N, C-alpha and C positions, 0 to 999 in steps of 0.2 A: 418714596414718601407720597402718600396720597393727598393731594392738596386741592381745596376748593376756595377760589378767591373771588372777592367782590371789591372793586376799586373804582373811586370817582374823584375826579378833581376838578375843581371850578376855580377859575382865576378872574379877579375883577380889580381893576386899578392897583396892581401890584400886590393885592392880597390873595393869599392861597387859602381855599377852604378844602378840606378833604375829609373823606370818609374811608374807612377800610376795614374789612373784617375778614377773618380767616379761620377755617376749621382744619385742624392739623391731625393727622393719624401718625403714630410712630414710625420714623424711616430706619433703614438699615442700621445707621450709627447708633441712633437711640435704642434700638432693640438690641444691638451688641452690648451696649453699656448696662442695660437693665439686667441682662441674663448672665452678666460676667460672673457675680457671686454664686450662681448656680453651677455654672460651667466648672468653676475651681472646686466645687464640692462632689461632683460626680465624674469628673474626667477619668477615662479608663486608665491612664498613667499612674494614677494614684493608688492602683490595685494591682501592682506589678506581681506580688505573691498570692493573689487571689484570682485565679482564672475564671471561676464562676462568675464572681461579682464584676470583674472586668468584662466579661462577654455580654452580660446583661446590660450593663450601662453603655457599652459601645454600640450595641444594637438599637438601644432606645434613644440615644443621641442622634443616631442617624434618622430615625422616624421623627423625631422632633424637628430636626433641620429640615426634614422635607416638609412638614406641616408649616413651619414659620415660612419657608420659601413660597410655598404655594399662595399663602395669604398676602405676601409682599408682592408676588407676581400678579395678584388680583384674579387668582383661580379658585375663588371661594365656592363657586358652584360645584366643582368636583369634590370638595373636601367632605370626608367622612368623619365621624367621631372615632377617636383612637384612645385606647388605654395604654400607657406606658408605665413599666416598672424600673425603678431606680434604686440602687444602693447608696446609702449615705454613711460615711465612716465618722465614728464619734472622735471628737478632738481630744479626748482624754483616755480612751481605751481602744482596743483593737476590734470591738463589736461593730456590727453594721446595722443600720436600720432600714428596712424596705418599705419604700413609699410607692404609692400608686397615683398616677396623674391621669386624669380623664380630661382629654382636649375635646371640646364640643364647640367652642365659640369660632366665630369666623371674622373675629375682631382682633387685631395684632395685640393691642392693649390688654384686653380681656385674657387672651392667651398667655401672656407674659405674666400677668398677676396670678393666674391660676398656678402656673409653674413655681413661682415664688413662694406662694402661700402654702403649697403642698409641702414644701421643703422647710417651711418655717422661717424663711429669709425675709430679711425687711423690705418694705416697699417704698423706702425713703426717696430713692431716686425717681421712680415711676411717678410718685405723687407730685414732684417737682415740675412734671410735664403737663401743661394745661390740657384739658380735654379739647377746650374750644377757646380760641383766642379772639377777642373782639377789641377793635381800637376804633376811636372815635374822637375827633378834637375839632375845634373851631378856628377862628383866625389866629394866625400865627405871625402876621407882620408886625404886630405892635409890640410884641414882646423882645426884650433885650437879649433873650437866649437864643433867638433865631436869627439866621443871616438872611439877608434880602438883596438880590442883585438889581441894580439900577445903573444904566448907562455904562456898563462895563466895570463898575467898581462895586465894592462890597461895604455895606454899611452894618456896623455891629455896635449895639448900644449907643447909637447916636453918632458914632465916630466913622470917618471915611478910611478906608483902607484899600490898598491894592487887592486886586482879585488873586486869590492863591492859584498856584499852578495846578492843573489837573492831575489826580492820581492816575497811576498806570493801572487800570482795571482790565479785566480779561476782555470785555466786549470792545472797549476802546481799543485795545491793543489788536484785536481781531480784525476791526474795521480799518484801521490804519494799515494792516498788512494784507487785506482781502484780496487786492488785486495781484500782489505778488505771489500770494498762496494759490489762487486759481491758475496763475501761469505756470507755477512749479509742478503743480498736481497735474495739469494737463501735459506738460513736457515729460514728466515721469511716467505716464500711463503707457506709452509705447515702450519706453524702457522696461517697464514691470512686465509687459506681455513678453518681451524676448527673453527676459530672466526665467519666466516661467516655462517658456518653450525649451530653452536649453536644460533646465533642470529636469524637465520631464524627459527629455531625451537621454540623460544620464541614468534615470532611473529605468527607463524601458529598455535601451539598448545595452548599457554596461552593467545594470543590475545593482547599482548602489542603493542602500536601504533607504537614505535620505540625503538631501543636499542643504547645507544652511550657511548663511552669512554671518560672521560674529566679528565685526570690524568697525573701526571708527570712520573709515572712508565710505563715500556714498555709492550709489548704484552704478556709476560709470566704472568704478575699479572692480565691482562685482561681475559685470558683464565681461570685462576684459580677462578676468580670471576663469570664468565660465568657457569662453571662446577658446582660450589656450588649453584648458583641460580637455575640451571637447576634440580639439584638433590632435592632442596626444592620443586620445582613445580612437580615433578614426585610423590613425597611422599604424596602430597595434591593438586591435579591438579584443582578440582572443586573449592576450596577456592580460590587458587591463581588466577583463571581466573575471579572470582568475585572481587578480591582485586586489580590486576593490568590491568585487560582487558581494552583497550581502552586508557591507559595511557603511557606517555612517560617514559622510563626507562633509567637511566643515572648511570654510575659507576664512583664516583668521589672521593673527599677526605673525605668528611663528609656524614653522614646519616641524611636525613630529606626531607622534601618538599620545594623545591626552590620556588621563588617568581613567576616563571612561571607555577607553579603547577606540575612540574615534580617530579617524585620519584627518589631521589637521594641515592644511596647506597655506603657507605664508602668502599674503597678497604681494609682499614687496620681494618675494624670492622669485628666481627665474625657474624655467621649466626643468633645468638640469638639476636644481636642488630637489624639486619634486620627485623626479625619477630616481633619485638617489634613495630617498626614503622608500618609495613604493617597491624598488627591487629587495629591499630587506624587511618588508613589512611582515611577513610571516615569522621573523624572529622575535618579534614582540609579543606573539600570543601567548607563549609560556609565562611571559612577564604578567600580562594581564590576568591570566589565570591564577597567579600566585598572590596578587593582591588581596583578594577576599579571604584568603587563608591567613595571611598575615594581619589583616584587620581583625579577623576572628580570634587569633592568638593574643593580640594587644588587648581585646575586650576581655578575654579570660583573666589576663594579668591584672585588669583594674576592675575587678568584681562585676564583670558583664556589662560595664558601661559601652553604650553604642558608639561605634566608629562611623562618622558621616563624612561624605564627601560633598561639599557644598556646591550648589549647581553654578553660581557665578564664578567659580574656581576652575571652571572645566578646561583651562588653558594651562593648567598644571600638568606638565607631561608625566607619563607613566614612569620613565625612568627615574625622575627626580623624586616622585612620590614613593617609590620603592626605597629609595635611599633614606628619605625621612622616616619612613616606618621602621626601616632597619635600626636607625640610630636610637628611636624611643623603645624599641623592642629590647635592644641590647642593654639599654639603661635600667629597664625594669627587671628584667631577668636577674640581674645583680641586686636588686632591692625588694625581693619579695618579703623578706622579714619587716622591712620598714612598711610595705603595703599592708601587712597584717596588724602593725602596731597602730598605724594612723587610721586606715580605714576598716580594719577588723572584719567582720563577716556581713557588712552593709551590702544590701542589693542595690546596685547602682545602674540597674538596667532602665531606668527611666530618665536618665541622664545621657548627653551627648558629647563626644569629643571629637574635635576637628584637627587633623594633622596636616599642615600645609605650608609651613614656613620653617626656616632654620633658627632665626633669632627674631627678638621682639619682646613685648611686655605680656605677662600673663593677663588674660580678660576673659570676662564672660560677655558673649555678644548679646544684642538686643534680642535675637532669637533664642538666647538660652544655651548656646553652644560654648563649651570650654575651648578656648583658642590657646593652646599651649606650645610654644616652639620646641624643638626637639633639643635645643642647646641647654635648656634648663634642667638642672639636676633633679633626679627623682624625688628626693625628700621635699624640695620646694614645691614640685607639681603636686604631689600627693598632699601636702599641707593645703595648697590652694583649693584643689578639689574638695577636701574635707570642710573647709571654712565657708565655701561658697556653693554647696550642693543644694541648699534649700533655696537660695536666691535664683540659681540656674533652673531648677525644677519649675519655679514659679514662671520665670521668663519663657520657658518652654510651652507651658500651657497657654500663657497669654499670647504667644506668638501663633500657635494653632488656632486659637479662638478668633484672633483678628485676620488670620489667612482665610478662614472659612467665609467671614463675612465681607472680606475683600472680594474673594471669587463670585459671591452671591452678587454683590453689587456690580462687578465687572460684567457679569452675565446681563444684568438689567441694562448697563451702559451700550452693551453692544446691540441689544435688542431696540432700544429707545433713541440713541444718538446716531448720527448719519456718518460716523467714522468708518473707515475702512478697517482700521485695527487700532488697538489701545494698548499700551505697555507702560511699565514703571521703570524708573532708574533705580539702581542699587542703593541709592541714598535716601530713597523714600521707603518708609516702613509700611507694612500691611495697613496698620492703623490710619496713617496719613493718607493712604491711597483711597481707603474707604471712604474717609471725610470728603476727599476731593472729588470722587465719582458721585457721592450722594449729593453734593452741592451742584455738579454738573446736571444730574438728573432734576433737581429742583429748579434749575433755570434753563431746562432744555427748550422751552418755547422761543427764548430770546436768543439761544446759541446754535440750534440746529442747523440753520441755513448758513451759518459761518464755518461749520465743521464738516460740511457735505464732501464726503469722499477722502478726507485726509487721513493720514496715519498719525494718531495722537500718541505722545509720550509724555508721561507726567514726571517731573524732575523738580529742581529748585530754581529755575530761571525760565525765561522766555527766549525762544530761538526759533527760527525757520530755516530748514535745510533745503538744498537745491532739489532733492528728491522728493519733495512734498511732505516730509516729516515735520510736524508741528509739535514743539515742546512748551509745556507751561508749567509754572510752578505749582506744586500740590496745594499751597495756601493762597491761590489767587484772589484777587479782590474783586468783589462784585459791585453792581451799580453802574 
């Protein structure tokens, strides 16, 4: 958000006079909300059986995103006028309407208005956002609706009351923990340098594709794992090159090969357990090659629904995943007549199914994925998909929309804030992350020096780890 502020406070005999004016342009969150109806009208996923229209909308959306991003990144000088073509699908027929949108303005509000007007979409939300906000007031001490502090107590409406406890705001919490945060960051700096050196050694000498730490424990455990594995490689370098060369190496909670084909070494396992896996690692390669074919067959049995592996379930092991796929395949192979009766010839290629558990409730995730345990009978599974396909499609498009703006806002945070890295917890949705990051950007002048060099994680609580990772809630309080 581009913000211009003018602020003045005058205090005299306990009376506060203040003036404040603010001119505000649309920020990322407001832009995302305003363009949401347009996004739902032209999203390529709505044109699954129409490749021409789908390709045009996909290409034009990318150009629109680039244009909006350039404005919000304050790169207006390099902006050139652009003409975009979109197809709108009629809600009552299968006909399409082609529209042209000419983008000339270097103002984000005018750009949003141009897009919505071209599509005949309402401007109700944009009109609720003031082009310019002006605030001015006078004396506040004499009003019974305002609090006034005197001699450590609070007077409200002529009554004396105890002073309320201070709220836990972000700035207050950061200042209370500033000394500890600096101490932890300084102590972890040398640790991080050793971690980087050990990882680089594995990449250059052993030939692993990448090294990653996915564990609840801190950097001290990570270093111990890296040292142990480097010692194993030093003892039998040629064999380890042949075994893990070209593979992704992950230090996690368990030892095995995950569903993405990555080598996972448990941080609590001993070196002997690691070597048992590494000796048989090539036996897993045929299994990893079978998984996409099984997913493709499952997709075909369910009218081309997409089978997706969720990123945060990367520690689901390949052997377990194959068993789950097999069980669902066997159930659907025996139920193709039911598939025809329930789903008919509907194209479900715009929907997503996740196979990752044996038992549990039928559900549609916030991201729009069908979460169906393999123990559920085929007729129940098919009925659930048929009844919830519209809701799932809406959730999917919404999730993609908010993910795009989250990534855009994250890029701005990395450029503007002084953090060394920024991430989010699985419990935080892309929309919540976007709101959090936008508020951090709005308050960066007050918090930049407190975030200097920290690893920031957005979750639902406050905490400070000894490796310098700072966790804050996504809905933190300001002030």
